[in-house]
KEROBA-27640 format. One record per residue (C-alpha): residue in three letters; z, x, y. Coordinates in steps of 0.5 Angstrom, whole numbers, padded with zeros to 4 digits, always signed. Last residue first. Layout:
BEGIN
ALAZXY/...
//
This chain:
BEGIN
ASP+0438+0100+0004/ARG+0433+0103+0009/ALA+0436+0110+0009/SER+0434+0110+0002/LEU+0437+0113-0005/TRP+0434+0116-0011/GLU+0439+0119-0016/MET+0441+0126-0019/LYS+0447+0127-0023/ASP+0450+0134-0026/VAL+0457+0131-0026/SER+0460+0135-0021/ALA+0454+0137-0018/ASP+0452+0131-0015/TYR+0445+0131-0013/ARG+0442+0126-0008/LEU+0435+0125-0007/TYR+0431+0122-0001/GLU+0427+0115+0000/CYS+0425+0113+0007/GLY+0421+0107+0004/HIS+0416+0106+0010/ILE+0416+0111+0015/TRP+0421+0116+0013/GLU+0417+0120+0007/GLY+0419+0120+0000/LEU+0420+0126-0004/ILE+0417+0128-0010/TYR+0421+0130-0016/PHE+0420+0134-0023/ASP+0426+0134-0028/ALA+0425+0140-0032/GLY+0424+0139-0040/MET+0419+0144-0042/PRO+0413+0139-0041/THR+0415+0137-0035/LYS+0419+0130-0034/ILE+0417+0125-0028/ASN+0419+0123-0022/GLY+0417+0119-0016/PRO+0416+0119-0008/THR+0409+0119-0006/HIS+0409+0122+0001/VAL+0404+0128-0001/HIS+0408+0133+0003/GLY+0415+0134-0001/PHE+0417+0138-0007/ILE+0423+0138-0011/PHE+0423+0141-0018/TYR+0429+0141-0022/ASP+0432+0145-0028/PRO+0428+0151-0027/LYS+0424+0155-0032/LYS+0421+0162-0030/GLY+0414+0164-0033/LYS+0411+0158-0036/GLU+0415+0154-0031/TYR+0410+0155-0026/GLU+0404+0153-0030/CYS+0407+0146-0031/ALA+0410+0146-0024/PHE+0403+0147-0021/LYS+0400+0141-0025/TYR+0406+0137-0022/LEU+0404+0139-0015/PRO+0397+0137-0017/ASP+0399+0130-0018/ALA+0395+0127-0025/GLU+0402+0128-0029/GLY+0405+0123-0024/ARG+0401+0120-0019/PHE+0406+0117-0015/LYS+0403+0112-0010/TYR+0401+0113-0003/ILE+0402+0108+0003/ALA+0397+0108+0008/GLY+0399+0107+0015/GLY+0393+0111+0018/SER+0398+0115+0022/LEU+0400+0119+0016/ARG+0393+0121+0015/SER+0393+0125+0021/SER+0388+0123+0027/GLU+0395+0121+0031/SER+0398+0128+0029/TRP+0392+0132+0032/ARG+0392+0128+0039/SER+0400+0129+0039/ALA+0399+0136+0038/VAL+0394+0137+0043/ALA+0399+0134+0048/PHE+0404+0138+0046/THR+0400+0145+0047/TRP+0398+0142+0054/ARG+0405+0140+0057/PRO+0408+0146+0053/HIS+0404+0151+0058/VAL+0399+0156+0054/THR+0402+0163+0053/ALA+0406+0161+0047/LEU+0399+0159+0044/MET+0397+0167+0045/PHE+0403+0169+0042/GLN+0402+0165+0036/LEU+0395+0167+0035/PHE+0397+0174+0035/SER+0403+0173+0030/SER+0398+0170+0025/HIS+0401+0165+0021/PHE+0398+0159+0024/MET+0391+0163+0023/LYS+0392+0164+0016/LYS+0394+0157+0014/LEU+0388+0155+0018/LEU+0384+0160+0014/LEU+0387+0157+0007/HIS+0386+0150+0009/SER+0378+0151+0011/PRO+0377+0155+0004/GLU+0380+0150+0000/ARG+0385+0153-0005/SER+0390+0147-0004/THR+0396+0147-0009/LEU+0402+0151-0007/GLU+0402+0151+0001/ASP+0402+0144+0002/GLY+0408+0143-0003/HIS+0414+0143+0002/ALA+0418+0147-0003/LEU+0424+0147-0008/CYS+0425+0150-0015/PHE+0432+0148-0017/LYS+0436+0152-0022/LYS+0442+0149-0025/GLY+0449+0153-0025/ALA+0452+0149-0020/ILE+0447+0150-0015/ASP+0442+0156-0016/VAL+0436+0156-0011/VAL+0429+0157-0012/THR+0425+0158-0006/LEU+0417+0157-0004/GLU+0416+0156+0003/ALA+0422+0161+0004/LEU+0428+0159+0007/ILE+0431+0158+0014/GLU+0438+0157+0015/ILE+0441+0152+0020/GLY+0446+0154+0025/ILE+0444+0149+0030/GLU+0443+0154+0036/LYS+0442+0161+0033/GLU+0438+0158+0026/LEU+0434+0153+0030/TYR+0433+0157+0036/GLY+0430+0163+0032/PHE+0423+0163+0032/THR+0421+0156+0028/TRP+0413+0155+0028/MET+0412+0152+0021/ASP+0414+0145+0023/HIS+0407+0141+0021/ASN+0405+0144+0015/GLY+0412+0144+0013/LYS+0418+0150+0013/LEU+0424+0150+0009/PHE+0430+0148+0013/TYR+0437+0149+0010/VAL+0443+0146+0012/LYS+0450+0148+0009/VAL+0456+0143+0011/GLY+0462+0147+0014/ARG+0464+0142+0019/ASP+0460+0146+0025/SER+0454+0146+0021/LEU+0454+0138+0020/SER+0456+0137+0028/SER+0450+0142+0029/LEU+0445+0137+0025/ALA+0448+0131+0028/GLY+0446+0134+0035/LEU+0439+0136+0033/VAL+0438+0129+0031/ARG+0441+0126+0037/THR+0437+0130+0042/TYR+0430+0130+0038/GLY+0427+0130+0045/ARG+0423+0135+0049/PRO+0421+0141+0044/VAL+0424+0148+0046/VAL+0423+0152+0052/TYR+0426+0159+0054/LYS+0422+0163+0049/TYR+0418+0158+0047/GLU+0419+0154+0040/PHE+0414+0150+0037/TRP+0415+0144+0033/PHE+0410+0138+0031/ASP+0411+0132+0026/PHE+0418+0134+0026/ILE+0422+0134+0019/ASP+0415+0136+0016/GLY+0419+0141+0011/ILE+0424+0140+0006/LEU+0430+0139+0009/PHE+0436+0141+0004/LEU+0443+0139+0006/ALA+0449+0142+0003/LYS+0456+0141+0001/THR+0457+0134+0002/GLN+0464+0131+0000/PRO+0466+0129+0007/PRO+0460+0124+0006/LEU+0453+0124+0010/GLU+0454+0119+0015/ARG+0452+0123+0022/LEU+0446+0125+0018/PHE+0444+0118+0016/LYS+0445+0116+0023/ALA+0441+0121+0026/PHE+0435+0119+0021/ARG+0435+0112+0023/LEU+0436+0113+0030/GLU+0430+0118+0030/ARG+0426+0113+0026/GLU+0428+0107+0031/GLN+0425+0112+0037/PRO+0419+0113+0033/GLY+0417+0106+0032/PHE+0411+0106+0027/ALA+0406+0111+0031/ARG+0408+0116+0036/LEU+0410+0122+0031/GLY+0416+0126+0034/LEU+0420+0126+0028/HIS+0416+0126+0022/VAL+0421+0125+0017/ASP+0417+0128+0012/SER+0423+0131+0007/VAL+0430+0130+0005/PHE+0434+0133-0001/TYR+0442+0132-0001/TYR+0447+0136-0005/LEU+0454+0133-0006/SER+0459+0137-0010/SER+0464+0139-0004/GLU+0472+0138-0007/THR+0476+0134-0002/GLU+0482+0137+0001/MET+0489+0134-0001/
//
């Protein structure tokens, strides 16, 4: 008897490649999570910063992540839909994940229908920051010309600079951030967004503050965890319209 697929998983901020906090253990844990997704799994949504840095050259992809990429390929081969939303650390995908792994890249802000429910998904970094420096950096990162210029630099130098940048990021400091509820800028974005469109669920990442709360119009608002400390992720069972928190550390 064929098993009905009704489970949907949502994960963000694994930061594979970050050299702090046991990088090998983190990769093994995430690969194990992928391999053990049950037969009822319909889709997996990777909501940004799965990699701490990712850049594809024409004939070269980043060293490492072999177990994770293999596990993702296996999921795709068995019929599980794998979706990838770019984060601020892994935005430079140019076809490898789609062609070789079978992943589908989604827009930075996307709404998907799951069993009649509307899910608004985004990594989150692009939704709230209006600082000129951030907007300029985003524009530079999305520039085709600058991407071309970066592709001419030897990978040894590109990834060396990226590693230094990661080491100076807030994640490398080891701080544990708390869910801010109604004070979170992403929550405020959701409250404005639902005035025009009315999703049933908002799921974001980026800020590493796992938690959930209702919006004024009754939508369920979630921020995913990171995979340094708690390793929290979400599982939605469409057969009973149930969302639940799980942890890869359990």
